Backbone bond lengths (Angstrom), bond angles and torsions (degrees), N, CA, C in turn:
res aa  C-N    CA-C-N  psi(-1)  N-CA   C-N-CA  omega(-1)  CA-C   N-CA-C  phi
1 M - - - 1.451 - - 1.535 109.86 -
2 K 1.358 114.08 132.87 1.431 119.09 -176.02 1.531 109.22 -79.21
3 K 1.314 116.72 144.10 1.435 122.05 173.84 1.525 106.38 -90.45
4 N 1.392 116.46 164.31 1.445 121.63 -179.02 1.523 113.48 -57.68
5 N 1.337 116.33 -34.91 1.474 120.31 -178.15 1.523 111.65 -83.76
6 D 1.342 118.10 1.54 1.450 121.70 179.09 1.520 111.04 -100.96
7 K 1.353 117.92 17.02 1.431 121.17 -178.99 1.506 109.70 -69.51
8 T 1.325 113.73 149.53 1.466 119.81 177.97 1.508 108.42 -78.92
9 F 1.295 116.94 165.87 1.455 122.08 176.80 1.516 110.16 -57.73
10 E 1.301 118.48 -42.26 1.474 122.20 -178.02 1.535 110.16 -64.63
11 E 1.348 117.26 -40.28 1.458 118.73 178.74 1.555 112.10 -67.09
12 K 1.307 115.50 -41.83 1.494 117.78 176.88 1.502 111.39 -64.34
13 N 1.333 117.23 -40.45 1.459 120.93 179.46 1.532 111.90 -64.31
14 A 1.351 115.83 -40.59 1.487 119.65 178.69 1.503 109.73 -62.15
15 E 1.331 119.38 -40.09 1.463 124.13 179.08 1.511 110.35 -64.32
16 I 1.334 116.76 -43.19 1.450 121.56 179.55 1.525 109.03 -65.76
17 N 1.306 119.38 -44.32 1.453 120.67 178.98 1.486 112.43 -64.89
18 F 1.348 119.47 -40.70 1.458 122.22 178.25 1.511 110.13 -63.99
19 G 1.290 118.27 -46.64 1.491 120.27 179.80 1.512 111.80 -62.46
20 N 1.320 115.28 -40.35 1.510 117.80 177.17 1.525 112.07 -65.88
21 M 1.356 115.74 -37.53 1.453 119.09 178.81 1.530 111.47 -65.06
22 I 1.333 116.77 -42.41 1.468 120.32 176.93 1.530 109.70 -59.95
23 K 1.281 117.48 -48.90 1.453 120.06 179.44 1.530 113.34 -58.76
24 K 1.338 115.34 -43.93 1.436 121.15 -179.38 1.516 110.78 -63.47
25 L 1.335 117.94 -47.83 1.462 123.10 176.70 1.504 112.53 -58.49
26 R 1.319 113.71 -45.58 1.483 119.59 -178.68 1.525 110.19 -57.96
27 K 1.356 115.30 -44.49 1.448 117.38 -179.95 1.543 113.68 -70.75
28 E 1.383 115.75 -33.47 1.459 118.83 176.08 1.528 111.95 -63.35
29 F 1.321 115.12 -35.66 1.474 121.61 179.90 1.529 111.80 -85.06
30 N 1.330 116.63 -3.01 1.463 121.19 -176.16 1.517 112.74 59.56
31 Y 1.340 113.97 39.02 1.470 118.86 177.85 1.492 107.63 -100.19
32 T 1.298 116.50 147.79 1.473 122.77 172.05 1.531 107.10 -89.81
33 Q 1.357 116.52 167.33 1.452 116.64 172.99 1.512 111.65 -60.40
34 N 1.334 116.60 -32.82 1.493 118.83 177.79 1.495 110.72 -66.88
35 D 1.344 118.59 -37.02 1.459 119.25 176.06 1.527 112.73 -60.07
36 I 1.325 115.79 -44.25 1.456 121.07 -179.03 1.559 108.37 -69.04
37 A 1.301 117.19 -38.72 1.451 119.94 177.55 1.573 109.43 -57.99
38 D 1.327 116.30 -47.03 1.450 121.49 176.70 1.488 112.89 -58.77
39 R 1.346 117.63 -44.31 1.435 121.93 -177.03 1.512 113.72 -73.04
40 T 1.308 119.22 -25.86 1.484 124.30 179.75 1.509 113.79 -101.03
41 N 1.318 117.30 -13.71 1.445 122.08 -173.92 1.522 113.18 66.15
42 L 1.348 115.17 25.13 1.473 121.66 173.85 1.522 106.88 -104.74
43 S 1.340 116.16 163.53 1.458 119.69 179.96 1.535 108.83 -79.48
44 T 1.337 113.63 159.02 1.427 118.37 176.96 1.578 110.35 -64.62
45 Q 1.313 114.57 -31.42 1.484 118.07 176.10 1.494 112.30 -62.96
46 T 1.345 114.78 -39.17 1.492 119.21 177.69 1.496 111.16 -64.78
47 I 1.343 115.66 -45.24 1.466 120.15 178.22 1.491 110.44 -57.95
48 S 1.305 117.84 -43.98 1.485 123.42 -178.94 1.548 108.88 -62.58
49 R 1.366 115.92 -46.00 1.497 119.04 -178.79 1.571 110.06 -63.68
50 I 1.312 116.89 -39.02 1.505 119.70 178.09 1.507 108.84 -62.94
51 E 1.368 115.78 -49.84 1.465 118.72 -176.78 1.526 112.11 -63.27
52 N 1.301 116.04 -31.79 1.494 119.65 -178.68 1.532 112.54 -97.24
53 C 1.357 114.98 18.45 1.428 123.11 170.97 1.535 114.22 64.70
54 G 1.288 115.06 27.99 1.469 119.09 -179.64 1.479 112.44 -100.63
55 Q 1.312 119.26 -1.78 1.467 120.09 -175.92 1.503 108.85 -146.89
56 N 1.307 116.83 130.02 1.488 118.04 174.55 1.509 109.56 -89.93
57 V 1.313 116.34 166.20 1.462 120.11 -172.34 1.555 108.15 -134.57
58 G 1.333 114.71 152.85 1.444 120.45 176.74 1.577 109.93 -96.15
59 I 1.280 115.86 175.85 1.438 122.83 -175.99 1.527 110.75 -60.01
60 G 1.342 119.73 -35.30 1.438 122.69 -179.33 1.540 110.93 -62.92
61 T 1.342 114.84 -42.31 1.451 119.96 179.08 1.539 110.01 -69.14
62 I 1.331 116.47 -38.78 1.432 120.45 178.50 1.555 109.65 -58.57
63 K 1.319 114.86 -43.82 1.474 120.80 178.46 1.545 109.01 -60.52
64 L 1.329 119.51 -42.06 1.429 121.14 177.91 1.531 111.95 -58.72
65 F 1.334 116.83 -39.87 1.433 120.88 177.80 1.541 111.27 -63.63
66 A 1.357 115.00 -43.84 1.468 120.09 179.92 1.544 108.43 -61.34
67 L 1.274 118.56 -43.12 1.446 121.64 177.64 1.536 111.75 -64.84
68 A 1.333 116.65 -38.02 1.459 120.26 -179.33 1.512 110.62 -62.95
69 F 1.339 117.14 -32.88 1.432 120.35 179.43 1.539 111.28 -95.36
70 N 1.353 115.53 7.86 1.475 123.91 178.21 1.523 111.85 52.91
71 M 1.353 114.26 52.58 1.466 121.97 -179.45 1.538 109.35 -129.83
72 P 1.337 116.49 146.92 1.465 117.28 166.68 1.503 109.50 -69.58
73 M 1.313 115.63 156.50 1.458 120.36 -177.13 1.495 113.80 -54.32
74 S 1.350 116.90 -39.22 1.461 121.16 -178.24 1.538 109.14 -61.21
75 E 1.292 118.21 -44.14 1.473 122.37 -179.76 1.555 108.23 -66.61
76 F 1.307 115.97 -44.14 1.463 121.76 179.95 1.516 109.19 -56.13
77 F 1.300 118.29 -49.04 1.468 122.13 -177.54 1.507 111.92 -69.44
78 S 1.322 118.16 -24.70 1.452 120.14 176.63 1.565 110.31 -62.15
79 H 1.324 118.38 -30.94 1.479 122.13 176.24 1.499 110.63 -70.44
80 F 1.304 117.87 -29.92 1.466 121.66 -179.16 1.504 110.08 -67.10
81 E 1.321 118.81 -29.97 1.433 122.08 -175.39 1.552 112.59 -84.72
82 E 1.303 118.34 -8.54 1.495 121.18 -177.72 1.488 111.11 -70.92
């Protein structure tokens, strides 16, 4: 079992990109971290950790973010690729 500090470059980069994407979308929508926390039922601390690349997320959480931004998953992931 891999430890957190044993992540590959690609895994770390994906976390950084995802966190940056969430922060960028949140600002584009004029949402606060508290707004996103309310919309996803996650804590503001969790939102902060995700945005600052300190926490990885599973597909269920990704879907919560897509719903919070009122987007289908395909549109949500299109922002990840930018």
